[in-house]
C-alpha positions in Angstrom: -4.8 -10.6 30.7 -7.7 -9.6 28.6 -7.2 -7.9 25.3 -8.3 -8.1 21.7 -6.3 -9.9 19.0 -6.8 -12.4 16.3 -6.2 -16.1 15.9 -4.4 -17.6 12.9 -6.0 -20.0 10.4 -4.7 -23.3 11.7 -6.7 -25.0 14.5 -4.7 -25.7 17.7 -4.2 -29.2 19.0 -7.1 -30.5 21.1 -9.7 -33.3 21.2 -12.2 -33.7 18.4 -14.7 -30.9 18.3 -12.5 -28.4 19.9 -13.5 -25.0 18.5 -10.8 -23.0 16.7 -8.8 -20.9 19.1 -9.9 -22.9 22.2 -7.2 -24.1 24.6 -6.3 -27.8 24.7 -8.5 -30.0 26.9 -7.7 -29.8 30.6 -5.6 -26.6 30.4 -6.3 -23.2 31.9 -8.1 -20.5 29.8 -5.8 -18.4 27.6 -4.1 -15.4 29.2 -5.5 -13.1 26.4 -9.1 -13.3 25.1 -10.2 -12.1 21.7 -12.8 -9.7 20.5 -15.3 -11.2 18.1 -14.5 -8.9 15.2 -10.7 -9.3 15.6 -11.1 -13.1 15.8 -13.0 -13.4 12.5 -10.2 -14.0 10.0 -12.5 -13.6 7.0 -12.6 -10.0 8.0 -9.3 -9.5 9.8 -7.0 -11.0 7.0 -4.0 -11.2 9.3 -3.9 -7.5 9.5 -1.0 -7.2 11.9 1.0 -10.4 11.2 2.5 -12.8 8.8 0.0 -14.4 6.3 0.5 -18.1 6.9 0.8 -20.7 4.1 -2.4 -22.3 5.3 -4.2 -19.0 4.4 -2.6 -18.4 1.0 -5.1 -20.4 -0.9 -5.3 -18.2 -4.1 -3.3 -18.9 -7.2 -0.6 -16.5 -8.4 -2.9 -15.3 -11.2 -5.9 -14.8 -8.9 -3.8 -12.7 -6.5 -2.3 -10.7 -9.4 -5.7 -10.1 -10.9 -7.2 -8.9 -7.7 -4.2 -6.6 -7.0 -4.4 -5.1 -10.5 -8.1 -4.5 -10.0 -7.3 -2.0 -7.4 -5.5 0.3 -9.9 -8.8 1.1 -11.6 -8.7 4.6 -10.1 -9.2 7.7 -12.2 -6.9 9.9 -10.2 -4.4 9.0 -12.9 -6.5 10.7 -15.4 -6.8 13.8 -13.2 -3.1 13.8 -12.3 -1.9 13.4 -15.9 -4.3 16.1 -17.1 -3.2 18.5 -14.3 0.5 17.9 -15.1 0.2 18.4 -18.9 -2.2 21.4 -18.5 0.3 23.1 -16.1 3.6 22.2 -17.7 2.8 21.5 -21.3 3.0 18.2 -23.3 6.8 17.7 -23.6 7.7 18.4 -20.0 4.5 16.6 -18.8 5.3 13.5 -20.8 8.9 13.4 -19.5 7.6 13.8 -15.9 5.1 11.0 -16.2 7.7 8.6 -17.8 10.5 9.4 -15.4 8.2 9.0 -12.3 7.0 5.7 -13.8 10.6 4.4 -14.1 11.5 5.4 -10.5 8.3 3.8 -9.1 8.9 0.6 -11.2 12.5 0.2 -10.1 11.8 0.8 -6.4 8.8 -1.4 -6.5 10.5 -4.6 -7.7 12.4 -5.6 -4.5 9.5 -4.5 -2.3 6.9 -6.6 -4.2 9.2 -9.7 -4.2 9.9 -9.4 -0.5 6.1 -9.0 0.4 5.2 -12.0 -1.8 8.1 -14.2 -0.5 7.7 -13.5 3.2 3.9 -13.1 3.4 4.1 -9.6 4.9 2.5 -6.3 4.2 4.4 -3.0 3.7 4.4 -2.1 7.4 6.0 -5.4 8.5 8.5 -5.3 5.6 9.5 -1.7 6.7 10.1 -2.9 10.2 12.7 -5.4 9.1 14.2 -3.3 6.3 16.0 -0.8 8.3 13.3 1.0 10.4 12.9 -1.0 13.6 9.8 -1.9 15.6 8.7 1.7 16.5 10.6 3.3 13.7 8.1 1.9 11.3 5.2 3.5 13.2 5.8 6.8 11.4 5.6 5.0 8.1 2.2 3.6 9.0 1.0 7.1 9.3 2.6 8.0 5.9 0.8 5.0 4.3 -2.5 5.8 6.0 -2.2 9.3 4.7 -1.7 8.0 1.2 -4.9 5.9 1.5 -7.2 8.7 2.8 -5.8 11.3 0.5 -6.4 9.1 -2.6 -9.8 7.9 -1.2 -10.8 11.6 -1.0 -9.5 12.3 -4.5 -11.3 9.3 -6.0 -14.4 10.0 -4.0 -14.4 13.6 -5.3 -14.3 12.2 -8.9 -17.2 9.8 -8.2 -19.2 12.6 -6.6 -18.6 14.7 -9.7 -19.9 11.8 -11.9 -23.1 11.4 -9.8 -23.7 15.2 -9.9 -23.4 15.1 -13.7 -25.6 12.0 -14.1 -28.4 12.6 -11.7 -27.9 16.1 -10.3 -26.9 14.8 -6.8 -25.2 17.7 -4.9 -21.5 16.9 -4.6 -21.7 17.2 -0.7 -24.2 14.3 -0.6 -22.1 12.6 -3.3 -19.1 12.7 -1.0 -21.1 11.0 1.8 -22.5 8.4 -0.5 -19.1 7.5 -2.0 -17.9 7.0 1.6 -20.7 4.8 2.8 -20.9 2.6 -0.3 -17.6 0.9 0.3 -18.1 0.0 4.0 -20.0 -3.4 3.5 -17.4 -4.6 1.1 -14.3 -3.6 3.0 -15.9 -4.9 6.2 -15.8 -8.4 4.8 -12.1 -8.5 3.9 -9.9 -9.9 1.2 -12.4 -12.5 0.0 -15.1 -9.8 -0.7 -12.5 -7.5 -2.4 -11.4 -10.3 -4.7 -15.0 -10.9 -5.9 -15.7 -7.3 -6.4 -12.5 -6.8 -8.5 -13.3 -9.9 -10.6 -17.0 -9.0 -11.3 -16.4 -5.4 -12.2 -13.3 -5.9 -14.4 -15.1 -6.4 -17.8 -17.2 -3.3 -17.3 -14.1 -1.3 -16.3 -12.0 -2.5 -19.3 -14.7 -1.6 -21.8 -15.2 1.8 -20.2 -11.4 2.4 -20.2 -10.8 1.6 -23.9 -14.0 2.8 -25.6 -13.3 6.6 -25.5 -9.9 6.1 -27.2 -11.4 3.9 -29.8 -14.1 6.5 -30.6 -11.5 9.3 -30.8 -9.3 7.1 -33.1 -12.2 7.0 -35.6 -13.8 10.4 -35.1 -10.8 12.6 -34.3 -7.7 11.0 -35.8 -5.7 14.3 -35.9 -6.3 15.1 -32.3 -3.2 13.2 -31.1 -0.9 15.3 -33.3 -2.4 18.5 -32.0 -2.0 17.2 -28.4 1.8 16.6 -28.8 2.2 20.3 -29.5 0.0 21.4 -26.7 1.7 24.1 -24.5 -0.7 23.8 -21.5 -3.2 26.3 -20.1 -0.7 28.2 -17.9 1.6 29.5 -20.6 4.3 26.8 -20.1 4.8 26.3 -23.9 5.1 23.0 -25.8 8.9 22.8 -25.4 10.9 21.1 -22.6 11.4 23.0 -19.4 13.6 21.7 -16.5 11.5 23.5 -13.8 8.3 22.1 -15.2 9.8 18.7 -15.6 10.9 18.6 -12.0 7.6 19.9 -10.6 5.6 17.5 -12.7 7.7 14.5 -11.7 7.1 15.4 -8.1 3.3 15.3 -8.6 3.5 12.0 -10.5 5.7 10.5 -7.8 3.0 11.0 -5.2 1.7 7.6 -6.4 4.9 5.8 -5.3 3.2 4.6 -2.1 0.7 2.6 -4.2 3.2 -0.3 -3.9 1.9 -0.6 -0.3 -1.6 -1.3 -1.6 -0.3 -3.8 -4.0 1.6 -5.5 -1.1 -1.6 -5.9 0.8 -2.6 -8.4 -1.9 0.9 -9.7 -2.7 1.3 -11.1 0.8 -1.3 -13.7 -0.1 0.8 -15.0 -2.9 1.4 -18.8 -2.6 4.9 -20.1 -1.9 7.3 -20.0 -4.9 8.1 -23.5 -6.0 9.9 -25.1 -9.0 6.6 -25.9 -10.5 5.0 -22.4 -10.3 8.1 -20.2 -10.3 7.5 -18.8 -13.8 3.9 -17.9 -13.1 4.9 -16.6 -9.6 7.6 -14.3 -11.0 5.3 -12.9 -13.7 2.4 -12.4 -11.3 4.6 -10.6 -8.7 6.1 -8.4 -11.3 2.7 -7.6 -12.9 0.8 -7.1 -9.6 3.7 -5.3 -7.9 5.6 -2.6 -9.9 3.7 -3.5 -13.0 0.8 -1.4 -12.0 2.7 1.7 -12.9 2.9 0.7 -16.6 -0.9 0.9 -16.8 -0.8 3.9 -14.5 1.5 5.9 -16.7 -0.6 5.1 -19.7 -3.7 6.2 -17.9 -2.1 9.5 -16.9 -1.1 10.2 -20.5 -4.5 9.0 -21.7 -6.3 11.2 -19.2 -4.4 14.2 -20.3 -5.3 13.4 -23.9 -9.0 13.1 -23.2 -8.9 16.4 -21.2 -7.1 18.1 -24.1 -9.7 17.0 -26.6 -12.6 18.1 -24.3 -10.9 21.4 -23.3 -12.7 23.7 -25.8 -16.1 22.1 -25.1 -16.1 22.0 -21.3 -13.5 24.5 -20.2 -10.3 24.0 -18.1 -12.0 23.3 -14.7 -14.3 20.6 -16.0 -11.7 19.1 -18.3 -9.6 18.2 -15.2 -12.6 16.2 -13.9 -12.5 12.8 -15.6 -16.3 12.5 -16.1 -16.5 15.4 -18.5 -13.8 14.3 -21.0 -15.3 10.8 -20.9 -18.7 12.2 -21.9 -17.3 14.3 -24.7 -15.2 11.4 -26.1 -18.3 9.0 -26.2 -20.8 11.5 -27.6 -20.1 10.8 -31.4 -21.1 7.1 -30.9 -23.4 7.0 -28.0 -25.1 10.4 -28.2 -27.5 10.9 -25.2 -26.3 7.6 -23.7 -22.8 9.0 -23.3 -23.6 10.5 -19.9 -24.9 7.4 -18.3 -22.2 5.2 -19.9 -19.4 7.6 -18.7 -21.0 7.8 -15.2 -21.2 4.0 -14.9 -17.5 3.7 -15.8 -16.5 6.4 -13.3 -18.6 4.9 -10.5 -17.3 1.3 -11.1 -13.7 2.6 -11.3 -14.0 4.5 -8.0 -15.6 1.6 -6.2 -12.8 -0.7 -7.3 -10.1 1.6 -6.0 -11.8 2.9 -2.9 -12.5 -0.5 -1.5 -8.7 -1.0 -1.7 -8.0 2.4 -0.2 -10.3 1.8 2.7 -9.0 -1.7 3.2 -5.3 -0.7 3.2 -6.0 2.3 5.4 -7.6 0.0 8.0 -4.4 -2.1 8.0 -2.2 0.9 8.5 -4.2 2.4 11.3 -4.3 -1.1 13.0 -0.5 -1.3 12.9 -0.1 2.3 14.2 -2.4 2.1 17.1 -1.5 -1.5 18.2 2.1 -0.3 18.8 1.1 2.9 20.6 -1.8 1.4 22.8 -0.9 -2.3 23.0 -4.5 -3.0 22.0 -6.2 -4.3 18.9 -10.0 -4.1 18.7 -9.9 -5.4 15.1 -9.1 -4.0 11.7 -12.7 -3.2 10.8 -13.0 -0.4 13.4 -10.2 1.6 11.7 -12.2 1.6 8.5 -14.4 4.3 10.0 -11.4 6.4 11.1 -9.9 6.3 7.6 -13.2 7.1 5.9 -14.0 10.0 8.4 -10.7 11.7 7.5 -11.2 11.1 3.8 -14.8 12.5 4.0 -13.4 15.6 5.7 -10.9 16.2 3.0 -13.6 15.9 0.3 -15.8 18.4 2.1 -12.8 20.7 2.2 -12.5 20.5 -1.6 -9.0 19.0 -1.7 -9.5 18.4 -5.5 -8.9 22.1 -6.0 -5.4 21.9 -4.5 -4.4 18.7 -6.3 -0.9 19.6 -7.5 0.4 21.3 -4.3 -1.0 18.6 -2.0 0.4 15.7 -4.0 3.7 17.4 -4.7 4.2 17.9 -0.9 3.2 14.3 0.0 5.6 12.8 -2.6 8.6 14.2 -0.7 7.9 12.0 2.3 6.5 9.0 0.3 9.6 8.7 -1.9 12.0 9.0 1.0 10.3 6.1 2.7 10.0 3.8 -0.3 13.5 4.5 -1.5 15.0 3.8 1.9 13.2 0.4 2.1 14.3 -0.4 -1.5 17.9 0.6 -0.7 18.0 -1.7 2.3 16.5 -4.7 0.3 18.8 -4.2 -2.7 22.0 -2.8 -1.3 22.3 -3.5 2.5 21.1 -7.1 2.4 23.2 -8.0 -0.6 26.5 -6.6 0.9 25.9 -8.0 4.4 25.0 -4.7 6.2 21.5 -6.0 6.9 20.2 -9.6 7.8 19.5 -11.7 4.7 15.8 -12.2 5.8 13.0 -9.9 6.9 12.6 -9.9 10.7 9.3 -8.3 11.7 8.7 -9.5 15.3 9.1 -7.1 18.2 11.0 -9.8 20.2 14.1 -9.5 17.9 14.1 -5.8 16.8 15.4 -2.6 18.2 12.8 0.1 18.7 14.4 2.3 16.1 17.0 1.5 13.4 18.8 4.7 12.2 19.7 3.1 8.9 16.2 3.3 7.3 14.4 5.5 9.8 17.2 8.0 10.0 17.7 8.2 6.3 14.0 8.7 5.7 13.7 11.5 8.2 16.8 13.3 7.0 15.7 13.0 3.3 12.2 14.1 4.0 13.2 17.1 6.1 15.7 18.4 3.5 13.4 17.7 0.5 10.4 19.5 2.2 12.6 22.5 3.0 13.6 22.5 -0.7 9.9 22.1 -1.7 9.1 25.3 0.1 11.8 27.2 -1.7 14.5 27.4 0.9 17.3 26.3 -1.5 16.2 28.1 -4.6 14.0 27.5 -7.6 15.7 24.4 -9.0 15.9 22.7 -5.7 12.2 23.4 -5.2 11.4 21.8 -8.5 13.6 18.8 -7.9 12.8 18.3 -4.2 11.6 14.7 -4.8 14.8 13.8 -6.5 16.6 15.2 -3.5 14.5 13.0 -1.3 15.2 9.9 -3.4 18.9 10.6 -3.7 19.5 11.2 0.0 17.5 8.1 1.1 19.4 6.0 -1.4 22.8 7.2 -0.2 22.1 7.5 3.5 20.5 4.2 4.1 23.6 2.0 3.3 25.9 4.8 4.7 24.2 4.8 8.1 24.1 1.0 8.1 27.8 0.9 7.4 28.6 3.5 10.0 26.7 1.6 12.7 28.0 -1.8 11.4 24.4 -3.0 11.1 24.1 -3.1 14.8 20.5 -1.9 15.0 18.9 -4.5 12.8 18.6 -7.3 15.3 18.5 -6.9 19.1 19.2 -10.7 19.4 19.3 -13.7 17.1 16.1 -15.5 16.2 16.4 -19.2 17.2 12.9 -20.1 15.9 13.2 -19.5 12.2 16.2 -17.2 11.8 19.1 -18.0 9.4 20.9 -20.2 12.0 17.8 -22.2 13.0 17.1 -25.7 11.6 13.6 -25.4 10.1 12.7 -28.6 8.1 9.1 -27.4 7.6 8.3 -23.7 7.7 4.6 -24.5 8.0 5.1 -26.3 11.3 3.2 -24.7 14.2 3.8 -23.8 17.8 1.0 -23.1 20.4 1.3 -19.5 21.6 1.8 -19.4 25.4 -0.5 -16.4 25.7 -3.5 -17.1 23.4 -3.2 -20.9 23.1 -3.5 -20.7 19.4 -1.3 -22.5 16.8 0.8 -20.4 14.5 3.3 -21.2 11.8 7.0 -20.8 12.7 7.6 -17.4 11.0 4.9 -15.9 13.3 6.5 -17.3 16.5 9.1 -15.9 18.9 10.7 -17.4 22.0 9.6 -15.4 25.0 11.4 -15.4 28.4 8.6 -13.4 30.1 6.1 -16.2 29.3 8.7 -19.0 29.2 7.7 -20.4 25.9 6.6 -19.6 22.3 4.6 -16.4 21.7 2.9 -15.3 18.5 3.9 -12.0 16.9 0.6 -10.2 17.8 0.6 -11.2 21.4 4.2 -10.1 21.5 3.2 -6.7 20.1 0.3 -6.2 22.4 2.2 -7.2 25.6 2.6 -4.2 27.8 3.9 -5.9 30.9 7.0 -7.8 29.8 9.3 -4.9 29.9 11.0 -6.0 26.7 13.0 -8.5 28.8 14.0 -10.6 25.8 15.7 -7.6 24.1 17.1 -5.9 27.2 18.8 -9.0 28.6 19.4 -11.2 25.5 22.3 -13.0 27.2 20.1 -14.3 30.0 19.9 -17.7 28.2 17.8 -19.3 25.6 14.1 -20.1 26.2 13.4 -23.9 25.9 11.0 -24.3 23.0 8.8 -27.4 22.5 9.0 -29.3 19.3 6.8 -27.7 16.6 3.8 -29.6 15.4 3.9 -30.5 11.7 0.5 -30.2 10.1 -0.8 -33.2 8.3 -1.9 -33.1 4.7 
């Protein structure tokens, strides 16, 4: 069987000089061969599988710093300004803070699970109530998040280049798309370097405009707090405006997935590092929204100060308020300084958007086609969709697009969080995350069903079917239904659809003295750590999670006839220090 997949970091047993991924001396060639790009782990980064301990070589602080580097985006500025301009300061502030609390609370269990189990958002979703194919839809939801926000960030970058050098925005869209490809192509190592090198410039650019305004326009904040918006909303609190504004801000809830793409490389939590580990996971996981909410409010403030000088349309574009804020100190240098900040910010976030999008598309197509040519090919698919959205001027329909998307995003994230916090704690769901096809039902109605029901009802509300207030609070409907239905469906089905059969390799009942021990996959002849291995009756031995996913000939024998008897597994190999 020839297909494309990826080997893990550890080298399989063999005589001295055996190349990584080669079969042991004297044995037949592996049943599945590997495409060159998919086999290069410096680019592939375990895109479809568990991140092994051997690969988690970064410290907690390094992982956290890299993950937080990805939230440099200026969409927060545009989103915050759009909310406050539309609904006024009081309703806008309440919307931003409420959305931040919801995002923070739902992000805590997801971040901890990703860091603990070395899994990305897609694999966590599989085992947290959605099932093997049930999580396929969420891969599309997540991929949509990455290309929508890539397009939004790319539009902001194109606006900056147009202001700075007069580059037509259509060419700017293309340039912002092409510039990230060499970085994203190289994987996590390259992303970590880019985030570290650009962080000082970004921090200076972020803080400097507010410092200038504090000295040169000290009364502007007081005027901002009584701002009634540009659409006649008024400065007082309005429930409709609050609900609609919260829906826009909640479109960022799927950002936890991008944080998870980094958190899965967090080293194992030990007694020695547990304090640093906990702080790093909290900061790099849900902690991003603390900075994000501050950026939304700050972006709205800068836009308000610049409103009279540049007009409403340009005030919503982050480059113009940056320039106006810097002019008192930098004069003619305000434009290049602001442009540099915007471009650096957009590169920092769009390499993350493109990287995370490639992971999502890989997960989606591997399950539909049983093939995996490599993560890097899906970079081009994600960028092509994002470029199309930019050329269609999606920036002009910002509020409506993000408000619609948040209904689906919050239903998904809330269902996963409900399973991790409620179902697992009261015994409706297994205590661990099982992500391998060999042990999962295709669809679990607990998570998948609750997400679909919550999304459909909230979208109908969003389009006004249930009245004005239901339309404004559609995202609250999505969150509430997902939170209630996930444990309710799990209880009604008695948790039946979480596991198709027990996991004898590293499940709760298995004796695993060393989780880093390896088995040689019977299909690709490569050594993988125990969490990435299943027992396979079709191949009469151990099989890695990716070969299991890509197998189209086994007929799911392990799940359809789990009582046929256990597969005899060889003793795992314990890696020497």
